[in-house]
C-alpha positions as protocol buffer text, in pm:
chain_id: "A"
residue {
  index: 1
  type: UNK
  ca { x: 3110 y: 2306 z: 4216 }
}
residue {
  index: 2
  type: UNK
  ca { x: 3439 y: 2197 z: 4166 }
}
residue {
  index: 3
  type: UNK
  ca { x: 3588 y: 2127 z: 3826 }
}
residue {
  index: 4
  type: UNK
  ca { x: 3532 y: 1731 z: 3873 }
}
residue {
  index: 5
  type: UNK
  ca { x: 3163 y: 1776 z: 3944 }
}
residue {
  index: 6
  type: UNK
  ca { x: 3143 y: 1992 z: 3650 }
}
residue {
  index: 7
  type: UNK
  ca { x: 3302 y: 1751 z: 3426 }
}
residue {
  index: 8
  type: UNK
  ca { x: 3092 y: 1447 z: 3536 }
}
residue {
  index: 9
  type: UNK
  ca { x: 2784 y: 1679 z: 3474 }
}
residue {
  index: 10
  type: UNK
  ca { x: 2892 y: 1736 z: 3118 }
}
residue {
  index: 11
  type: UNK
  ca { x: 2975 y: 1384 z: 3049 }
}
residue {
  index: 12
  type: UNK
  ca { x: 2621 y: 1263 z: 3192 }
}
residue {
  index: 13
  type: UNK
  ca { x: 2452 y: 1536 z: 2974 }
}
residue {
  index: 14
  type: UNK
  ca { x: 2624 y: 1432 z: 2664 }
}
residue {
  index: 15
  type: UNK
  ca { x: 2544 y: 1062 z: 2722 }
}
residue {
  index: 16
  type: UNK
  ca { x: 2156 y: 1136 z: 2791 }
}
residue {
  index: 17
  type: UNK
  ca { x: 2125 y: 1374 z: 2489 }
}
residue {
  index: 18
  type: UNK
  ca { x: 2188 y: 1077 z: 2263 }
}
residue {
  index: 19
  type: UNK
  ca { x: 1968 y: 827 z: 2427 }
}
residue {
  index: 20
  type: UNK
  ca { x: 1659 y: 914 z: 2240 }
}
residue {
  index: 21
  type: UNK
  ca { x: 1795 y: 689 z: 1978 }
}
residue {
  index: 22
  type: UNK
  ca { x: 1761 y: 408 z: 2202 }
}
residue {
  index: 23
  type: UNK
  ca { x: 1377 y: 449 z: 2221 }
}
residue {
  index: 24
  type: UNK
  ca { x: 1179 y: 183 z: 2043 }
}
residue {
  index: 25
  type: UNK
  ca { x: 982 y: 264 z: 1720 }
}
residue {
  index: 26
  type: UNK
  ca { x: 744 y: 70 z: 1526 }
}
residue {
  index: 27
  type: UNK
  ca { x: 616 y: 46 z: 1169 }
}
residue {
  index: 28
  type: UNK
  ca { x: 249 y: -69 z: 1065 }
}
residue {
  index: 29
  type: UNK
  ca { x: 161 y: -151 z: 692 }
}
residue {
  index: 30
  type: UNK
  ca { x: -115 y: -323 z: 539 }
}
residue {
  index: 31
  type: UNK
  ca { x: 68 y: -442 z: 213 }
}
residue {
  index: 32
  type: UNK
  ca { x: -74 y: -270 z: -67 }
}
residue {
  index: 33
  type: UNK
  ca { x: 26 y: -189 z: -427 }
}
residue {
  index: 34
  type: UNK
  ca { x: -3 y: 172 z: -347 }
}
residue {
  index: 35
  type: UNK
  ca { x: 304 y: 406 z: -277 }
}
residue {
  index: 36
  type: UNK
  ca { x: 100 y: 646 z: -83 }
}
residue {
  index: 37
  type: UNK
  ca { x: -238 y: 815 z: -26 }
}
residue {
  index: 38
  type: UNK
  ca { x: -230 y: 992 z: -368 }
}
residue {
  index: 39
  type: UNK
  ca { x: -156 y: 682 z: -567 }
}
residue {
  index: 40
  type: UNK
  ca { x: -451 y: 498 z: -414 }
}
residue {
  index: 41
  type: UNK
  ca { x: -687 y: 788 z: -455 }
}
residue {
  index: 42
  type: UNK
  ca { x: -560 y: 820 z: -819 }
}
residue {
  index: 43
  type: UNK
  ca { x: -621 y: 454 z: -893 }
}
residue {
  index: 44
  type: UNK
  ca { x: -960 y: 466 z: -722 }
}
residue {
  index: 45
  type: UNK
  ca { x: -1047 y: 743 z: -965 }
}
residue {
  index: 46
  type: UNK
  ca { x: -962 y: 535 z: -1269 }
}
residue {
  index: 47
  type: UNK
  ca { x: -1253 y: 317 z: -1195 }
}
residue {
  index: 48
  type: UNK
  ca { x: -1540 y: 428 z: -1393 }
}
residue {
  index: 49
  type: UNK
  ca { x: -1917 y: 332 z: -1269 }
}
residue {
  index: 50
  type: UNK
  ca { x: -2084 y: 158 z: -1541 }
}
residue {
  index: 51
  type: UNK
  ca { x: -1773 y: 87 z: -1731 }
}
residue {
  index: 52
  type: UNK
  ca { x: -1511 y: -82 z: -1532 }
}
residue {
  index: 53
  type: UNK
  ca { x: -1495 y: -446 z: -1527 }
}
residue {
  index: 54
  type: UNK
  ca { x: -1375 y: -687 z: -1230 }
}
residue {
  index: 55
  type: UNK
  ca { x: -1080 y: -774 z: -1421 }
}
residue {
  index: 56
  type: UNK
  ca { x: -997 y: -410 z: -1467 }
}
residue {
  index: 57
  type: UNK
  ca { x: -1073 y: -326 z: -1120 }
}
residue {
  index: 58
  type: UNK
  ca { x: -804 y: -605 z: -1012 }
}
residue {
  index: 59
  type: UNK
  ca { x: -566 y: -458 z: -1251 }
}
residue {
  index: 60
  type: UNK
  ca { x: -577 y: -122 z: -1074 }
}
residue {
  index: 61
  type: UNK
  ca { x: -470 y: -283 z: -760 }
}
residue {
  index: 62
  type: UNK
  ca { x: -805 y: -355 z: -593 }
}
residue {
  index: 63
  type: UNK
  ca { x: -757 y: -725 z: -621 }
}
residue {
  index: 64
  type: UNK
  ca { x: -905 y: -933 z: -324 }
}
residue {
  index: 65
  type: UNK
  ca { x: -694 y: -1237 z: -386 }
}
residue {
  index: 66
  type: UNK
  ca { x: -365 y: -1041 z: -420 }
}
residue {
  index: 67
  type: UNK
  ca { x: -427 y: -818 z: -99 }
}
residue {
  index: 68
  type: UNK
  ca { x: -494 y: -949 z: 241 }
}
residue {
  index: 69
  type: UNK
  ca { x: -706 y: -673 z: 345 }
}
residue {
  index: 70
  type: UNK
  ca { x: -1022 y: -706 z: 153 }
}
residue {
  index: 71
  type: UNK
  ca { x: -1357 y: -789 z: 281 }
}
residue {
  index: 72
  type: UNK
  ca { x: -1586 y: -975 z: 30 }
}
residue {
  index: 73
  type: UNK
  ca { x: -1946 y: -847 z: 57 }
}
residue {
  index: 74
  type: UNK
  ca { x: -2271 y: -1036 z: -39 }
}
residue {
  index: 75
  type: UNK
  ca { x: -2553 y: -808 z: -139 }
}
residue {
  index: 76
  type: UNK
  ca { x: -2698 y: -850 z: 198 }
}
residue {
  index: 77
  type: UNK
  ca { x: -2364 y: -710 z: 349 }
}
residue {
  index: 78
  type: UNK
  ca { x: -2384 y: -415 z: 101 }
}
residue {
  index: 79
  type: UNK
  ca { x: -2742 y: -345 z: 219 }
}
residue {
  index: 80
  type: UNK
  ca { x: -2614 y: -359 z: 588 }
}
residue {
  index: 81
  type: UNK
  ca { x: -2339 y: -130 z: 509 }
}
residue {
  index: 82
  type: UNK
  ca { x: -2516 y: 136 z: 302 }
}
residue {
  index: 83
  type: UNK
  ca { x: -2893 y: 116 z: 391 }
}
residue {
  index: 84
  type: UNK
  ca { x: -2996 y: 298 z: 719 }
}
residue {
  index: 85
  type: UNK
  ca { x: -3342 y: 243 z: 885 }
}
residue {
  index: 86
  type: UNK
  ca { x: -3436 y: 586 z: 840 }
}
residue {
  index: 87
  type: UNK
  ca { x: -3346 y: 648 z: 483 }
}
residue {
  index: 88
  type: UNK
  ca { x: -3592 y: 554 z: 214 }
}
residue {
  index: 89
  type: UNK
  ca { x: -3455 y: 305 z: -55 }
}
residue {
  index: 90
  type: UNK
  ca { x: -3517 y: 539 z: -318 }
}
residue {
  index: 91
  type: UNK
  ca { x: -3286 y: 785 z: -171 }
}
residue {
  index: 92
  type: UNK
  ca { x: -2996 y: 546 z: -259 }
}
residue {
  index: 93
  type: UNK
  ca { x: -2782 y: 584 z: -558 }
}
residue {
  index: 94
  type: UNK
  ca { x: -2886 y: 387 z: -866 }
}
residue {
  index: 95
  type: UNK
  ca { x: -2588 y: 152 z: -833 }
}
residue {
  index: 96
  type: UNK
  ca { x: -2686 y: 41 z: -500 }
}
residue {
  index: 97
  type: UNK
  ca { x: -3044 y: -4 z: -595 }
}
residue {
  index: 98
  type: UNK
  ca { x: -2924 y: -225 z: -885 }
}
residue {
  index: 99
  type: UNK
  ca { x: -2727 y: -440 z: -645 }
}
residue {
  index: 100
  type: UNK
  ca { x: -3009 y: -491 z: -426 }
}
residue {
  index: 101
  type: UNK
  ca { x: -3250 y: -593 z: -712 }
}
residue {
  index: 102
  type: UNK
  ca { x: -2979 y: -818 z: -880 }
}
residue {
  index: 103
  type: UNK
  ca { x: -2912 y: -1006 z: -532 }
}
residue {
  index: 104
  type: UNK
  ca { x: -2698 y: -1307 z: -585 }
}
residue {
  index: 105
  type: UNK
  ca { x: -2549 y: -1142 z: -897 }
}
residue {
  index: 106
  type: UNK
  ca { x: -2417 y: -839 z: -672 }
}
residue {
  index: 107
  type: UNK
  ca { x: -2082 y: -848 z: -498 }
}
residue {
  index: 108
  type: UNK
  ca { x: -1885 y: -591 z: -303 }
}
residue {
  index: 109
  type: UNK
  ca { x: -1525 y: -554 z: -217 }
}
residue {
  index: 110
  type: UNK
  ca { x: -1415 y: -331 z: 102 }
}
residue {
  index: 111
  type: UNK
  ca { x: -1050 y: -256 z: 95 }
}
residue {
  index: 112
  type: UNK
  ca { x: -851 y: -88 z: 377 }
}
residue {
  index: 113
  type: UNK
  ca { x: -497 y: -2 z: 316 }
}
residue {
  index: 114
  type: UNK
  ca { x: -283 y: 190 z: 562 }
}
residue {
  index: 115
  type: UNK
  ca { x: 83 y: 281 z: 643 }
}
residue {
  index: 116
  type: UNK
  ca { x: 202 y: 425 z: 975 }
}
residue {
  index: 117
  type: UNK
  ca { x: 521 y: 496 z: 1125 }
}
residue {
  index: 118
  type: UNK
  ca { x: 554 y: 532 z: 1510 }
}
residue {
  index: 119
  type: UNK
  ca { x: 856 y: 670 z: 1669 }
}
residue {
  index: 120
  type: UNK
  ca { x: 909 y: 724 z: 2041 }
}
residue {
  index: 121
  type: UNK
  ca { x: 1054 y: 1055 z: 2111 }
}
residue {
  index: 122
  type: UNK
  ca { x: 1161 y: 1244 z: 2420 }
}
residue {
  index: 123
  type: UNK
  ca { x: 1393 y: 1167 z: 2715 }
}
residue {
  index: 124
  type: UNK
  ca { x: 1514 y: 806 z: 2722 }
}
residue {
  index: 125
  type: UNK
  ca { x: 1525 y: 826 z: 3092 }
}
residue {
  index: 126
  type: UNK
  ca { x: 1183 y: 930 z: 3161 }
}
residue {
  index: 127
  type: UNK
  ca { x: 1055 y: 684 z: 2921 }
}
residue {
  index: 128
  type: UNK
  ca { x: 1257 y: 392 z: 3056 }
}
residue {
  index: 129
  type: UNK
  ca { x: 1164 y: 459 z: 3403 }
}
residue {
  index: 130
  type: UNK
  ca { x: 779 y: 499 z: 3290 }
}
residue {
  index: 131
  type: UNK
  ca { x: 757 y: 878 z: 3387 }
}
residue {
  index: 132
  type: UNK
  ca { x: 652 y: 1008 z: 3041 }
}
residue {
  index: 133
  type: UNK
  ca { x: 599 y: 826 z: 2708 }
}
residue {
  index: 134
  type: UNK
  ca { x: 576 y: 1035 z: 2396 }
}
residue {
  index: 135
  type: UNK
  ca { x: 506 y: 896 z: 2077 }
}
residue {
  index: 136
  type: UNK
  ca { x: 483 y: 1060 z: 1729 }
}
residue {
  index: 137
  type: UNK
  ca { x: 279 y: 899 z: 1464 }
}
residue {
  index: 138
  type: UNK
  ca { x: 264 y: 973 z: 1109 }
}
residue {
  index: 139
  type: UNK
  ca { x: 122 y: 801 z: 797 }
}
residue {
  index: 140
  type: UNK
  ca { x: -181 y: 750 z: 559 }
}
residue {
  index: 141
  type: UNK
  ca { x: -490 y: 536 z: 537 }
}
residue {
  index: 142
  type: UNK
  ca { x: -725 y: 487 z: 242 }
}
residue {
  index: 143
  type: UNK
  ca { x: -1047 y: 297 z: 247 }
}
residue {
  index: 144
  type: UNK
  ca { x: -1258 y: 192 z: -69 }
}
residue {
  index: 145
  type: UNK
  ca { x: -1589 y: 14 z: -130 }
}
residue {
  index: 146
  type: UNK
  ca { x: -1667 y: -129 z: -472 }
}
residue {
  index: 147
  type: UNK
  ca { x: -2005 y: -286 z: -576 }
}
residue {
  index: 148
  type: UNK
  ca { x: -2045 y: -478 z: -894 }
}
residue {
  index: 149
  type: UNK
  ca { x: -2336 y: -644 z: -1063 }
}
residue {
  index: 150
  type: UNK
  ca { x: -2266 y: -898 z: -1318 }
}
residue {
  index: 151
  type: UNK
  ca { x: -1884 y: -813 z: -1307 }
}
residue {
  index: 152
  type: UNK
  ca { x: -1936 y: -438 z: -1385 }
}
residue {
  index: 153
  type: UNK
  ca { x: -1877 y: -166 z: -1139 }
}
residue {
  index: 154
  type: UNK
  ca { x: -2206 y: -10 z: -1044 }
}
residue {
  index: 155
  type: UNK
  ca { x: -2103 y: 190 z: -737 }
}
residue {
  index: 156
  type: UNK
  ca { x: -1786 y: 292 z: -563 }
}
residue {
  index: 157
  type: UNK
  ca { x: -1699 y: 514 z: -247 }
}
residue {
  index: 158
  type: UNK
  ca { x: -1385 y: 576 z: -68 }
}
residue {
  index: 159
  type: UNK
  ca { x: -1269 y: 791 z: 228 }
}
residue {
  index: 160
  type: UNK
  ca { x: -925 y: 801 z: 449 }
}
residue {
  index: 161
  type: UNK
  ca { x: -663 y: 1011 z: 595 }
}
residue {
  index: 162
  type: UNK
  ca { x: -420 y: 1148 z: 358 }
}
residue {
  index: 163
  type: UNK
  ca { x: -168 y: 1286 z: 632 }
}
residue {
  index: 164
  type: UNK
  ca { x: -184 y: 1121 z: 955 }
}
residue {
  index: 165
  type: UNK
  ca { x: -8 y: 1331 z: 1225 }
}
residue {
  index: 166
  type: UNK
  ca { x: -45 y: 1236 z: 1595 }
}
residue {
  index: 167
  type: UNK
  ca { x: 157 y: 1330 z: 1917 }
}
residue {
  index: 168
  type: UNK
  ca { x: 52 y: 1134 z: 2224 }
}
residue {
  index: 169
  type: UNK
  ca { x: 193 y: 1190 z: 2582 }
}
residue {
  index: 170
  type: UNK
  ca { x: 138 y: 955 z: 2833 }
}
residue {
  index: 171
  type: UNK
  ca { x: 254 y: 1077 z: 3191 }
}
residue {
  index: 172
  type: UNK
  ca { x: 279 y: 875 z: 3515 }
}
residue {
  index: 173
  type: UNK
  ca { x: 382 y: 1111 z: 3806 }
}
residue {
  index: 174
  type: UNK
  ca { x: 493 y: 780 z: 4015 }
}
residue {
  index: 175
  type: UNK
  ca { x: 706 y: 647 z: 3720 }
}
residue {
  index: 176
  type: UNK
  ca { x: 781 y: 283 z: 3783 }
}
residue {
  index: 177
  type: UNK
  ca { x: 545 y: 254 z: 4078 }
}
residue {
  index: 178
  type: UNK
  ca { x: 243 y: 363 z: 3860 }
}
residue {
  index: 179
  type: UNK
  ca { x: 1 y: 76 z: 3837 }
}
residue {
  index: 180
  type: UNK
  ca { x: 179 y: -129 z: 4106 }
}
residue {
  index: 181
  type: UNK
  ca { x: -145 y: -110 z: 4293 }
}
residue {
  index: 182
  type: UNK
  ca { x: -336 y: -279 z: 4029 }
}
residue {
  index: 183
  type: UNK
  ca { x: -61 y: -536 z: 3993 }
}
residue {
  index: 184
  type: UNK
  ca { x: -76 y: -652 z: 4344 }
}
residue {
  index: 185
  type: UNK
  ca { x: -446 y: -635 z: 4365 }
}
residue {
  index: 186
  type: UNK
  ca { x: -453 y: -853 z: 4043 }
}
residue {
  index: 187
  type: UNK
  ca { x: -206 y: -1097 z: 4222 }
}
residue {
  index: 188
  type: UNK
  ca { x: -431 y: -1133 z: 4524 }
}
residue {
  index: 189
  type: UNK
  ca { x: -727 y: -1246 z: 4320 }
}
């Protein structure tokens, strides 16, 4: 290789190495009053069964009117959510039994908070020409269900993922031609 070819190769390599910053990224967040998973879990822990009122629950950040991520549950929804056909009713926690007996005086709130950040990583050219797309996803999710009878908390349960870390790779050996057959068959219909 002559000196000009080597210089061109070095310049192209330098240009391509900085191209990963050109890859798209995305951020998804269900707006919440919580900074992170631990904050949500700590506030969840402050709600005490048999003591916490509806107003106190709302002040902890679990307010269905302030959050766009809450599903309000009737006592029938609570039954469908927690009662399984093969599990006897007397196996249920006392708070859920209270709810089912109270009927219309029972209400539930199901919250779903999450925050994720997705970054495309890898080679810009492989991504741009659809040969290989790599994504790193990280964040957290927290779900909580509260059941109240006569405005007093009788049951609560939570779950979630405190540390979401995923790496996804999608390979297309034919690059931009991958899926072309599907495209053309769809056009013929």
